[in-house]
C-alpha positions in Angstrom: -89.1 -99.6 -50.4 -90.9 -98.5 -53.5 -94.7 -98.2 -53.6 -97.3 -96.6 -55.6 -100.2 -94.4 -54.2 -102.9 -92.4 -55.9 -103.5 -88.9 -54.6 -105.6 -86.1 -55.9 -103.9 -84.0 -58.5 -104.3 -80.9 -56.7 -102.7 -82.3 -53.6 -99.8 -83.5 -55.8 -99.3 -80.1 -57.4 -99.2 -78.4 -53.8 -96.7 -80.9 -52.6 -94.5 -80.7 -55.8 -94.7 -76.8 -55.5 -93.7 -77.0 -51.8 -90.7 -79.2 -52.5 -89.5 -77.0 -55.3 -89.9 -73.9 -53.0 -87.9 -75.7 -50.2 -85.4 -77.0 -52.6 -86.0 -80.7 -51.3 -87.1 -83.8 -53.1 -90.8 -84.8 -53.2 -89.8 -88.0 -51.5 -88.5 -86.0 -48.5 -91.8 -84.0 -48.3 -93.9 -87.2 -48.4 -91.7 -89.0 -45.8 -92.0 -85.9 -43.4 -95.6 -85.9 -43.7 -96.0 -89.5 -42.8 -93.6 -89.1 -39.9 -95.6 -86.1 -38.5 -99.0 -88.0 -38.8 -97.6 -91.3 -37.3 -95.5 -89.6 -34.6 -98.3 -87.1 -33.4 -100.4 -87.8 -30.5 -104.0 -89.0 -31.4 -106.3 -86.1 -31.5 -108.8 -85.9 -28.7 -112.4 -85.5 -29.6 -113.8 -82.1 -28.9 -115.9 -81.9 -25.7 -117.8 -78.7 -24.5 -117.1 -77.9 -20.9 -119.9 -78.2 -18.6 -121.3 -74.7 -17.7 -124.2 -73.2 -15.8 -125.8 -69.9 -15.4 -127.3 -67.6 -12.9 -130.8 -66.6 -12.8 -134.3 -68.1 -12.6 -133.8 -70.6 -15.5 -136.4 -71.2 -18.0 -139.1 -68.7 -18.1 -142.6 -69.3 -19.6 -143.7 -67.1 -22.4 -147.4 -66.7 -22.8 -147.4 -64.7 -26.0 -145.0 -66.3 -28.8 -146.2 -63.8 -31.3 -144.5 -61.0 -29.3 -141.3 -63.0 -29.3 -141.5 -63.6 -33.0 -141.9 -59.8 -33.6 -138.8 -59.1 -31.6 -136.8 -61.8 -33.5 -137.8 -60.5 -36.9 -138.1 -56.8 -36.4 -134.8 -56.0 -38.0 -135.3 -58.5 -40.9 -138.3 -56.7 -42.6 -141.1 -58.8 -41.1 -142.9 -59.9 -37.9 -142.8 -63.7 -38.5 -146.4 -63.9 -39.4 -145.6 -66.8 -41.6 -144.2 -68.9 -38.7 -147.4 -68.4 -36.5 -148.6 -72.0 -36.3 -151.0 -71.5 -33.2 
């Protein structure tokens, strides 16, 4: 069957170059690409595995200015501009 499709110029050039390097017609490259997409199993969505940690959990920090100093000490500042109260 004949059909017309529009693809980006850059993709066309890459496919044409690939077909020349492999010594196969562009039609074969396109057919193989379609077969691979249609025959491959559907991709599963990514999910993080549940995890836990040992320790006391969240710890209350009474002095956030000290935390900011530690965060910014190697970045040339102490985070004064972020102090909102």
